[in-house]
C-alpha positions in Angstrom: 2.0 10.3 7.1 5.5 9.9 7.1 8.1 9.6 10.0 7.6 12.4 13.0 8.3 13.0 16.3 5.0 14.9 18.0 5.5 16.7 21.5 2.6 16.3 23.5 0.2 18.5 23.9 1.2 20.2 20.2 -1.3 20.8 17.4 -3.0 17.9 15.8 -0.4 15.0 14.7 -3.2 12.8 12.7 -6.2 14.2 11.3 -8.9 14.9 14.4 -11.0 11.8 13.2 -8.7 9.2 13.3 -5.9 8.0 15.3 -2.9 6.8 13.0 -1.4 3.3 13.3 1.7 2.9 11.0 2.1 4.7 8.3 -0.9 4.3 6.5 -3.4 2.0 8.6 -6.1 4.3 10.3 -8.0 3.5 13.5 -11.4 4.8 13.6 -12.5 6.1 16.9 -16.4 4.9 17.0 -16.2 2.4 14.9 -15.2 -1.4 15.2 -12.6 -2.3 12.4 -14.6 -4.6 10.7 -17.7 -2.7 10.8 -18.8 -1.0 7.5 -22.0 1.6 7.5 -23.7 1.6 3.8 -21.6 -0.8 2.8 -18.6 -1.1 0.3 -18.7 -0.1 -3.7 -15.5 -1.5 -5.4 -12.3 -0.3 -3.2 -14.2 2.1 -1.6 -15.5 1.4 2.1 -17.8 3.6 4.1 -17.6 3.9 7.8 -19.4 4.5 10.9 -17.9 7.9 11.5 -18.6 9.6 8.6 -14.9 8.7 7.2 -13.9 6.5 3.7 -11.4 4.3 2.9 -9.9 3.1 -0.6 -7.8 0.3 -1.1 -5.2 0.8 -3.8 -3.7 -2.1 -5.1 -0.3 -2.5 -6.5 2.2 -5.1 -7.6 5.4 -2.6 -8.1 6.6 -2.9 -4.3 7.9 -0.1 -2.0 9.8 2.1 -3.7 7.0 2.6 -6.5 3.6 1.2 -5.8 3.7 1.7 -1.9 5.4 5.0 -1.9 3.0 6.8 -4.1 0.1 5.2 -1.9 2.1 6.6 1.0 2.4 9.7 -0.2 -1.3 10.3 -1.3 -2.3 9.4 2.0 -0.4 12.0 3.4 -1.8 14.6 0.5 -5.9 13.7 1.2 -5.6 14.0 4.9 -4.1 17.2 4.7 -6.7 18.1 2.1 -9.4 16.7 4.9 -7.4 19.0 7.3 -7.4 22.7 5.6 -10.7 22.2 4.1 -12.0 21.3 8.4 -10.0 24.5 9.5 -8.0 22.0 11.5 -4.5 23.3 13.0 -1.7 20.8 12.1 1.7 20.9 13.9 4.6 21.8 12.8 5.9 17.8 12.1 2.9 17.1 10.3 3.0 20.2 8.1 6.8 19.2 7.2 5.6 15.7 6.1 2.7 17.0 4.5 4.9 19.5 2.3 7.5 16.8 1.9 5.4 14.0 0.9 3.2 16.2 -1.3 7.0 17.7 -3.0 7.7 13.7 -3.8 4.6 13.2 -5.3 4.3 16.2 -8.0 7.7 14.5 -9.0 6.4 10.9 -9.5 3.4 12.4 -11.2 5.5 14.6 -13.3 7.5 11.8 -14.4 4.5 9.4 -14.9 2.5 12.1 -17.3 6.0 12.8 -19.4 6.3 8.8 -20.0 2.4 8.4 -20.7 3.2 11.0 -23.2 6.0 9.0 -24.7 4.0 5.7 -24.7 0.8 7.3 -26.6 3.7 8.5 -29.3 5.3 5.1 -30.1 3.8 2.8 -32.5 0.9 0.9 -31.6 -0.1 -2.9 -33.3 -1.4 -1.3 -36.3 2.3 0.9 -36.8 1.0 4.1 -36.0 1.2 5.9 -33.1 -1.3 5.2 -30.1 -2.2 8.7 -29.8 -1.7 11.8 -31.9 -0.3 14.9 -30.9 -3.9 16.7 -31.0 -5.7 14.2 -28.5 -2.4 13.9 -26.2 -2.9 18.0 -26.0 -6.6 18.0 -25.3 -5.8 15.4 -22.5 -3.2 17.2 -20.8 -4.6 20.6 -21.6 -1.8 21.7 -23.7 -1.5 23.0 -27.2 -0.5 20.1 -29.6 2.6 22.3 -31.0 3.8 22.4 -27.0 3.2 18.6 -26.9 5.1 18.4 -29.8 8.1 20.1 -28.5 7.8 18.5 -25.4 8.2 14.8 -27.0 11.1 16.2 -29.0 13.2 17.5 -25.8 12.2 14.0 -24.6 13.7 12.0 -27.5 16.8 14.0 -27.0 17.4 12.8 -23.4 15.9 15.7 -21.9 13.7 14.2 -19.2 11.7 15.0 -15.8 14.3 14.7 -12.9 12.5 12.1 -11.4 12.4 9.6 -14.8 15.2 7.2 -13.4 12.8 6.3 -10.6 10.0 5.5 -12.9 11.7 3.3 -15.3 14.8 1.9 -13.5 15.4 -2.1 -13.9 12.9 -1.6 -17.1 13.2 -1.7 -21.0 12.6 1.9 -21.0 15.5 2.7 -18.8 17.2 2.5 -22.3 14.9 4.3 -24.6 15.1 8.0 -25.4 18.4 8.3 -23.9 19.3 11.1 -26.8 22.4 8.7 -28.1 21.0 9.1 -31.7 18.8 12.0 -33.3 15.6 11.8 -33.5 14.4 12.9 -37.4 10.9 13.5 -38.2 9.5 13.0 -42.1 12.7 11.3 -42.8 12.4 11.7 -46.5 10.1 13.9 -49.0 9.2 10.3 -50.4 7.8 9.4 -46.8 5.6 12.9 -47.0 4.2 12.2 -50.3 2.7 8.8 -49.1 -0.9 8.4 -48.8 -1.5 8.3 -44.7 -3.9 5.6 -45.1 -1.7 3.4 -47.5 0.0 0.5 -46.1 2.8 0.5 -43.8 6.3 -1.6 -44.0 5.7 -3.5 -40.6 9.3 -5.5 -40.9 10.6 -6.4 -37.5 13.7 -4.1 -36.3 17.2 -5.3 -36.1 16.2 -5.1 -32.3 13.3 -7.3 -32.3 11.2 -5.4 -30.2 9.5 -3.2 -32.5 8.0 -3.2 -36.3 8.7 -0.5 -39.1 5.8 2.4 -38.8 7.1 3.9 -42.3 4.9 3.5 -45.6 5.7 0.0 -47.5 8.6 -0.2 -50.3 10.4 2.8 -48.9 13.5 0.2 -49.2 13.3 0.8 -52.9 13.8 4.3 -52.8 17.3 5.7 -53.5 19.7 6.3 -50.5 17.4 4.9 -48.0 19.3 3.5 -45.2 16.8 0.8 -44.8 16.2 -0.6 -40.7 19.6 0.2 -39.6 18.9 3.5 -38.6 15.1 2.5 -37.5 15.8 4.4 -34.1 15.8 7.6 -35.7 13.0 6.9 -38.2 9.4 7.9 -37.0 7.1 8.6 -39.9 4.5 10.5 -39.5 1.8 13.1 -40.8 1.9 16.0 -38.2 
């Protein structure tokens, strides 16, 4: 729920059904800590007092996994309080608004990076998802997805992208250092989309060529030295 100071007698500092011990841990008022009513289903536990807890697992440390778990905890408790008509103290409202804002920023960066990952070539040398598939998942028109991907390729990202990709290889991707060119040549567009792909490993040793096979024999083709700007697509 975040760090806050609650004045004695103020409106609820925590949900009515629980006492707050630490930032995430809840002590149920009428339930022994190890007593579960209704059993468990995966990560979910149902408690005697009518509440449920859900265990979130992560390996990304305090800056990433724990921060999102803590902010989600704040948001879920706020949902309960609003739905039950519970009056929240100003301090608790401030913490809830802050954590919801932080969580929204993290999710915005996460969605954007997932879209980029979806448009990267998979093991078969083709994008993992089509623009229409991404549009269906995000409830966005595929042309809007296309424009969004182009902006990110040019280096225009969600404000919190650095939080997500810091200290990973993805931090060096999509920096806008090189222009992204789609359907690089007319020869590419004339090839059979179901035909064999080049598959040659690029100079950075991190990806394989997803352009049609034999593109190297085309006059004026730059080969694989310009691979970062070559994304063959049939859209």
